[in-house]
N, C-alpha and C positions, 0 to 999 in steps of 0.2 A: 452515463453508466459508470459505476465505480465498484471497488472491492473485488471479490474473488473471481467472478466471471471475466471482468475486464483484465485483471492481472494475469489470469491463466492464458487468455488469448494473446495478450501483448507480449508476454515473456516466453510463451511456449511451455509453460509449466504443466506438469502431469497430473496435478490434483484436480479432480472434477468438482467444481462448486455445485452445491445443491440448492442455491437460491440466487435470485437476480436482484440487484440493488440499483435503483434509479434515484439519483440525487438531484436536488434543486437548490438554487442559491437563495430563494426567498420563499416565504410561506404562501405568498400570492401565486407563485408558479406551481407550487405543490397543490394548492387548492384547485387550480385550473386543470392540471395534468391528470390527477387521479381519476375524476369522473370521465374525462375524455378517453383515457387509456382503457378504462373499464368498458365503455361503450364499444370501442374498437375491438377489443378482445372478444366480447360477447357477440359482436356482429360476425366474427370469424369462427364461431362455434365453440368458443371456450367458455367454461363455467368458472365463476369466481366466488370464493367463499371468504368473506372478510374475517380476519383473525383479530387484528387490533386496528382501531381507528382513533388517532389523536391529531390535533391540528398540525403537528410537526412530523407525524410518522403514521404510515398506513402499511399494514402487512396483510397479504391475502394469498390463499392457495388458488392457483390457476390450474384447471384440469381440462383435459380433453380425452375422453375414454379412460383407459387405465393409467394414463400418464399425468403426473402432477409436478408442479414446481412451486416453490415459495417465492413470491415477489414482494419487494419492499419499496415503497415510495417514501423518501425522507428528505428533510431539509438538512443540508450540510453547509459548512462554512465555505464562503467564496474566497477565502485566503488560501493561496497556493503559490507554488514556485513558477509554474509554467502554465500557459493557456491550455484550454481543452484541445484535444486532438481529434480529428475525424477518422473514424474507422468504417470500412466499407460495409460491415455487417451490423455493428452496434451503434452507429451514429456518433455522437459526441461522447468522448470518454475522458477521464482524467489522464494526464500525462503519466507515463510509467513511473517517473520519479516521485510524483505526488501520490500515486498508489502505494509506492514502496514506503514513503515516510509515514503515510497513514497506517500502514501495516505495522511499522515499528511501534507507533503509539498504541495500536490495538493490542499487540502482544504485551506491552508493558502494563496495560490496564486489565486484561482479562485472562491471559495465560491459556488460551484455547489452542489445542494441538494444530488445528487448521491454520491458525495465524503463524505458528512456529514453522510449519512446513512451508508456508508461503514466504516467510521472511528468509529462509534459507535460499529459496529460489531467487528472491530479490538480491541477496548478497552475491549470488553467482552470476546473475544475468543483467542486473541493473547497476549496482554500485555496492562495494563492500560495506558491511554493517557499521563500522565506525563512522563513515561519512554520512550514512543515512541517519544514525542517531544524532550526529552533530547538527544536521539540518532540521530534524524532526522537532527539536525543542523550540525552533522558531515558530512552529504551529501551536505549541502549547508551552507558554512561558513558565508554567508551574513545574516543568521538568528541566533538569540540566542533562547534558549528554551522558554523564556518568550515572545519574539517577535512572535514566532510561535503561542503561545497560544493567544496572542493579536489579531493577524491576523485571526486565526481560530475562535476566539470568536465573530467576527463580523457576523458569521453565526448564525443559530438559529432564524432567522427571516423569515423562510419559511412559505408558505401558504399551506392550504389543497389542493388547486388546483395543486401546484407544486408537492406535494407528490403523488397525484393521477396520475400525468404524468409518474410515474415510474411503473415498473412491478415487482410483487413479487410472490413467490410461497406461496399459501395459503392466509390467511387473511392479508391485508396490515397492517402495524403498525399504532398505534394511534399517531397523531402528538403531542397533549398535553403531552402524556407520554414521547415521545422522547425529547421534549423540557425540561421537568423537569429533565430527565436523563442527558441531555447535560450540563445543568447548574451545576449539581452536579459533573460531570466529570471534568469540568473546574476548579471548586474550589479545588477538590482533586489533580488535576494535578499541580496547582500552589504550593500547599503545598509540594508535592513531590519534585518539582524542587528546591524549596528554601532549602530543606533538603539535597539534593545531593551535593557531594564535587565538587567545581568549577573546580578543576584540572582534573576532569574526564568528562567534558562536551563533548558531541558529540559521546559518546560511548554507546554501548549496555550494559544494566545492567543485569547481570546474577546471579543466585544463585550459591553458591560455588560448587554445583554438576553439573553446566553447563546448567541448565534449565533457560528459560526466567523468570526473577524475577517479581513477582506479589504482593509483600507485600504492605499493607496499610502504612500510615504514621508512626504509632506506631511501626509496625514491621520493617519498614525501619530504623528507628532510632536505634532499638535494634541491627539489623544486621550490621549497619555501626559501631556501638560501638564495636561489636564483630569481626570486620574485616572479615566478612563472605560473602562478595560480590565480584564478578569478573566484571571488566569493560573491555569490548571487543571492540577493534577498528575495523573500516572498512578498507578495502584494495581493490586493483584492483582484481576483480573476487571473492573476499570474501574468508574467511577461517574459519574453526572451531577453537574455542578457545582452548588453551592448559591449561587445568585445573590442578593446583597443587594437588598432592595426599598426 
């Protein structure tokens, strides 16, 4: 599982996703899973109405009584930074860092308010935006970190009506507060990107103990000078870094 539902559950985010995304590394896996899942859901009393069917993408409305949800079966790249993780309710899901870097690329490409909200959550709970943008271009060589920020920076022009169109657990966030936070995020992210070594672009920045690095600009400069950071490359199906002892 990937995208909004997985991200919300793994980060404790308050935005309620309105669709469920199931990813597959190959077209063969997608071709086998879609009919099997359909039979399973129908055997448990759910009705499915196909909306789109392509070799690489299936979208269907799943209903039981008055309740409905949009589900998507899709082929996604097997290139990631970390292996899949097991969730007790969702099964195999993308690692939170891979969910976050995918969200960076999503916002740079389509400027949806839901991606913007999710990326603020990623910044707060997974890793600051500058490091996420730095790594995300490793998944899409057509972007540089600063280009990603430039594209994502075109967001932040959302309206209260757009925010009210989303669903949240508890009290919805305040739009002016979010916009102020976003502007600060972009400023800090640009500073971080300018400080990171160009030869390590496209890699996940880790603390020397293997944790995702969250240092501010001053701490980053100290840790770079002390050579205490690890730069972890993505790979097919992901891998955990080998941390020198």
